[in-house]
C-alpha positions in Angstrom: 60.9 85.5 64.6 61.0 86.2 61.0 57.8 85.5 59.1 58.0 83.5 56.1 57.0 85.4 53.1 54.9 83.6 50.6 55.9 84.3 47.1 53.1 84.2 44.5 53.5 81.6 41.9 55.4 82.8 39.1 53.9 82.6 35.7 56.0 80.6 33.3 57.6 82.4 30.5 57.5 81.4 27.0 59.5 78.1 26.6 59.7 77.5 30.3 58.3 74.2 31.8 55.7 74.9 34.4 56.1 73.6 38.0 53.9 70.6 38.9 54.4 70.5 42.6 51.4 69.1 44.4 49.9 71.0 47.4 50.8 69.5 50.8 48.6 66.6 52.0 46.2 67.3 54.7 45.1 64.4 56.9 41.4 63.6 56.8 39.3 63.6 59.9 38.1 60.2 61.2 34.4 60.1 60.4 33.9 56.4 61.2 33.6 57.3 64.9 30.2 58.8 64.3 28.6 55.6 62.6 26.3 53.4 64.8 27.3 49.8 65.6 25.5 47.1 63.5 23.2 44.7 65.5 23.8 41.0 64.6 22.1 37.8 65.6 25.3 36.6 67.2 25.3 39.6 69.5 21.6 39.1 70.3 22.2 35.4 71.1 25.2 36.4 73.3 23.1 39.0 75.2 20.2 36.4 75.6 22.6 33.7 77.1 24.3 36.3 79.3 21.0 37.7 80.7 19.7 34.2 81.6 23.1 32.9 82.7 22.9 29.8 80.5 25.1 28.3 77.9 24.2 27.5 74.3 24.4 23.7 75.0 21.9 24.1 77.8 19.5 25.9 75.4 19.7 23.1 72.9 19.2 20.4 75.5 16.1 22.2 76.9 14.6 22.5 73.4 15.1 18.8 72.8 13.4 17.9 76.1 10.4 20.2 75.2 10.0 18.5 71.9 9.8 15.1 73.6 7.2 16.2 76.1 4.9 17.8 73.5 5.4 15.3 70.7 1.5 14.9 70.2 1.1 18.6 69.5 3.3 18.4 66.4 1.8 17.3 63.2 3.7 16.6 60.0 2.4 18.3 56.9 3.7 16.8 53.7 4.9 19.4 51.2 3.3 19.5 47.8 6.2 18.3 45.8 6.5 17.6 42.0 5.7 13.9 42.7 2.4 14.7 44.5 1.4 17.1 41.7 2.1 14.4 39.1 -0.1 11.9 41.1 -2.9 14.4 41.1 -2.8 15.0 37.3 -2.6 11.3 36.7 -5.7 10.7 38.8 -7.6 13.4 37.0 -6.7 12.0 33.6 -7.7 8.5 34.7 -11.1 9.7 35.8 -11.7 11.4 32.5 -10.7 8.3 30.6 -13.0 6.1 32.7 -15.9 8.6 32.1 -15.4 8.5 28.3 -15.4 4.7 28.3 -18.6 4.6 30.4 -20.3 7.1 28.1 -19.4 5.1 25.0 -20.8 1.9 26.6 -24.0 3.7 27.5 -24.4 5.0 23.9 -23.6 1.7 22.2 -25.4 -0.7 24.5 -28.2 1.2 26.3 -29.5 3.5 23.6 -30.8 3.0 20.1 -31.9 5.1 17.2 -35.7 5.2 17.2 -35.9 7.2 13.9 -36.3 5.4 10.6 -33.1 4.8 8.8 -32.2 7.1 5.9 -33.2 5.5 2.6 -32.8 6.7 -1.0 -35.8 8.1 -2.8 -38.2 5.5 -4.2 -37.9 4.5 -7.8 -39.8 6.4 -10.4 -43.2 5.2 -11.4 -43.8 3.3 -14.6 -45.9 6.1 -16.0 -45.9 9.9 -15.9 -47.9 11.2 -12.9 -48.9 14.6 -11.6 -48.0 14.0 -8.0 -46.2 11.5 -5.7 -47.3 10.8 -2.1 -45.4 8.7 0.5 -47.5 7.1 3.2 -45.9 5.4 6.3 -47.4 2.5 8.1 -46.4 0.0 10.7 -45.3 -3.5 9.5 -48.4 -5.7 9.2 -50.9 -2.8 9.9 -53.7 -3.7 7.4 -56.2 -1.1 8.8 -53.5 1.6 8.8 -52.7 0.9 5.1 -56.4 1.1 4.1 -56.8 4.3 6.1 -53.8 5.9 4.6 -54.9 5.0 1.0 -58.4 6.4 1.7 -56.8 9.6 3.0 -54.6 9.9 -0.1 -57.7 9.3 -2.2 -59.6 12.1 -0.5 -56.7 14.5 -0.9 -57.9 15.4 -4.4 -56.2 16.5 -7.5 -57.8 17.9 -10.6 -59.9 15.5 -12.7 -58.0 13.0 -14.9 -54.9 13.5 -12.7 -52.9 10.6 -11.4 -51.1 10.4 -8.0 -48.4 7.8 -7.4 -48.7 6.5 -3.8 -45.5 5.0 -2.2 -45.9 2.9 0.9 -43.1 3.0 3.5 -43.1 0.3 6.2 -41.7 1.2 9.6 -40.7 -1.7 11.8 -40.9 -1.8 15.5 -37.1 -1.7 15.7 -37.0 1.8 14.2 -36.0 0.9 10.7 -38.0 1.8 7.6 -38.1 0.5 4.0 -40.3 0.9 1.0 -42.9 -1.8 0.5 -42.5 -4.4 -2.2 -45.4 -6.0 -4.1 -45.2 -9.0 -1.8 -45.4 -6.7 1.2 -48.5 -5.0 -0.2 -50.4 -8.2 -0.8 -49.3 -9.7 2.4 -50.4 -6.8 4.6 -53.8 -6.7 2.9 -54.0 -10.5 3.4 -54.9 -11.2 -0.3 -55.5 -14.9 -1.1 -53.0 -15.1 -3.9 -52.6 -18.1 -6.2 -49.7 -20.3 -5.3 -46.4 -18.9 -6.7 -48.0 -15.6 -7.8 -46.1 -13.4 -5.3 -42.8 -15.2 -6.0 -43.2 -14.4 -9.7 -43.3 -10.6 -9.1 -40.4 -8.3 -8.9 -40.2 -6.0 -5.9 -41.0 -2.8 -7.7 -44.6 -1.9 -8.2 -46.8 1.2 -8.4 -50.0 2.2 -6.6 -51.8 4.9 -8.6 -54.9 6.9 -7.8 -56.9 8.3 -10.7 -59.2 11.3 -9.9 -62.6 11.6 -11.6 -65.0 14.4 -11.1 -67.1 12.3 -8.8 -64.4 10.3 -7.0 -61.2 8.4 -7.5 -60.2 4.9 -8.6 -57.1 2.9 -7.6 -54.9 0.8 -9.8 -51.7 -1.3 -9.6 -48.8 -1.7 -12.0 -46.8 -4.9 -11.4 -43.8 -6.3 -13.1 -43.9 -10.2 -13.4 -40.7 -12.2 -13.9 -42.6 -14.5 -16.3 -45.6 -13.0 -18.1 -47.1 -16.3 -19.2 -47.0 -17.7 -15.8 -48.5 -14.5 -14.3 -51.4 -14.7 -16.9 -52.1 -18.3 -15.8 -52.2 -17.2 -12.2 -54.6 -14.4 -13.0 -56.9 -16.7 -14.8 -57.0 -19.0 -11.8 -57.5 -16.0 -9.4 -60.6 -14.6 -11.3 -63.0 -16.7 -9.2 -62.3 -14.9 -6.0 -60.2 -11.8 -6.9 -63.1 -9.4 -6.2 -63.3 -10.6 -2.6 -59.6 -9.4 -2.2 -60.0 -6.1 -4.0 -63.4 -5.1 -2.6 -61.9 -3.0 0.2 -60.1 -0.9 -2.5 -63.4 0.3 -3.9 -63.8 2.4 -0.7 -67.2 4.1 -0.9 -68.8 1.3 -3.1 -70.0 -2.0 -1.7 -69.1 -4.7 -4.2 -69.0 -8.5 -4.0 -67.9 -11.4 -6.2 -70.4 -11.6 -9.1 -71.7 -14.9 -10.5 -70.9 -14.1 -14.1 -67.4 -14.4 -15.5 -64.7 -12.2 -16.9 -64.9 -11.3 -20.5 -62.3 -10.2 -23.1 -62.1 -6.5 -24.1 -59.9 -4.5 -26.4 -58.6 -1.2 -25.0 -56.3 0.8 -27.3 -55.4 -2.4 -29.2 -54.4 -4.1 -25.9 -56.3 -7.3 -24.8 -57.9 -6.9 -21.4 -60.0 -9.0 -19.1 -62.9 -7.2 -17.4 -65.9 -7.9 -15.3 -68.9 -5.7 -14.4 -69.7 -5.2 -10.7 -72.5 -3.6 -8.6 -73.1 0.2 -8.7 -71.8 0.4 -12.2 -68.3 -0.5 -11.2 -65.9 -2.7 -13.1 -62.6 -4.6 -12.5 -60.0 -5.0 -15.3 -56.5 -6.4 -15.8 -54.2 -6.5 -18.8 -50.6 -7.2 -19.8 -48.8 -4.4 -21.5 -45.9 -5.2 -23.9 -45.4 -8.6 -22.2 -43.8 -6.6 -19.3 -46.3 -5.0 -17.0 -49.5 -6.4 -15.3 -52.0 -3.6 -15.1 -54.9 -4.0 -12.6 -57.6 -1.3 -12.3 -60.9 -0.8 -10.4 -62.5 0.9 -13.4 -62.5 0.7 -17.2 -61.8 4.5 -17.4 -58.6 4.1 -15.4 -57.5 1.2 -17.6 -57.9 3.3 -20.7 -55.9 6.2 -19.1 -53.1 4.0 -17.9 -52.7 2.2 -21.3 -52.7 5.6 -23.0 -49.9 6.9 -20.8 -47.9 3.7 -21.3 -48.3 3.9 -25.0 -47.2 7.6 -25.0 -44.1 7.0 -22.8 -43.3 3.3 -22.4 -41.2 2.5 -19.3 -37.6 1.8 -19.8 
């Protein structure tokens, strides 16, 4: 048999179109035969039914009967859905809201502020002073007022200095206010002439004047009607020392039998009376505006001097 001779592919010459014949097709070997078979649930179920020689309907019927026999063993657990979550959040918000309301009721109804209310600073004194002192007492506390005045008196300043003492009254309800002239005389239980307190304005000054051997107390009051106040003072002269005797502190004084006399101090008419232990009591009206009361002639001279130097506005 003649062998076919294979001729090498000829190279195309210049201008010749090359041959594009494809090589003969070789059939591919079947590789799928080597792949393993995929196991499915359908095949497993078929094997299970075949091994136990039952049908699918029998399996379903047996499962239904088992569920009826063991119904008590099954419990239903509700799934946490969006509705249940919303109910939980709503309950939490409601509890917070109720707590806020309860706390507000507790604060408003069951508690109170026991501190004194904030007040503006007391008004300036009628005269120039070296120091101001605020003393706090309970409403109606006569002994407390006298004790605080004595303590302020013993808290010395240099001689010929004046301290302005402001009385602050603290009520049992927790509020506080600055004492008026009517409060001062009422707490000390002074036996005032009828209508005297009503004729005074609220503002008044308590002053302490320091001497080398002690201190004297004085009052500066502002009457609404000066002539009426002068008539009240004339009628009060008979017993006024009995009211002011506790303001002499270390000195024991009583109402004398002699009367008040007129005296000129820095061209100002004053009424004065001599007491035991070389003490005196004086009062005067300055510029038809202020009633000045002192427990010594020296203090009267100093107060009138400061009023003349800087009259109150």
